[in-house]
C-alpha positions in Angstrom: -3.1 13.1 -10.2 0.5 12.4 -8.7 3.9 13.6 -10.2 4.7 9.8 -10.4 1.6 9.6 -12.6 2.4 12.6 -14.7 6.0 11.2 -15.2 4.6 7.9 -16.4 2.3 9.5 -18.8 5.1 11.5 -20.2 7.2 8.4 -20.5 4.3 6.7 -22.3 4.0 9.6 -24.8 7.7 9.7 -25.6 7.6 5.9 -26.3 4.6 6.2 -28.6 5.0 6.5 -32.3 2.8 9.6 -32.2 3.7 13.3 -31.9 3.0 14.8 -28.3 -0.1 16.6 -29.7 -1.5 13.4 -31.3 -0.9 11.5 -28.3 -2.6 14.1 -26.1 -5.7 14.2 -28.3 -6.0 10.4 -28.2 -5.7 10.5 -24.4 -8.0 13.5 -24.0 -5.1 15.4 -22.4 -4.8 19.2 -23.0 -1.4 19.6 -24.9 -0.6 22.7 -22.8 -1.1 20.8 -19.6 1.1 17.9 -21.0 3.7 20.7 -21.8 3.5 22.0 -18.1 4.2 18.4 -16.9 7.0 17.9 -19.3 8.8 21.1 -18.1 7.8 21.1 -14.5 10.8 20.6 -12.1 8.5 18.4 -10.0 8.0 15.9 -12.8 11.1 16.4 -15.0 12.9 13.1 -15.7 15.8 12.0 -13.6 19.3 12.3 -15.2 19.3 8.5 -15.8 17.9 9.2 -19.2 21.0 11.2 -20.1 24.4 10.0 -20.9 27.4 11.2 -18.7 30.2 12.8 -20.6 33.6 12.8 -19.0 
């Protein structure tokens, strides 16, 4: 699975109405694996999801 694939799955989870644990269980993804994706520098989201403060 590519880093892009992982980022897409993290985004899908974030957009769902479920908790991360519920979403992982529904997709058959180990919660610990999901958390590694979420906090990995290789799959971390771009700063475009943040608002710049001046």
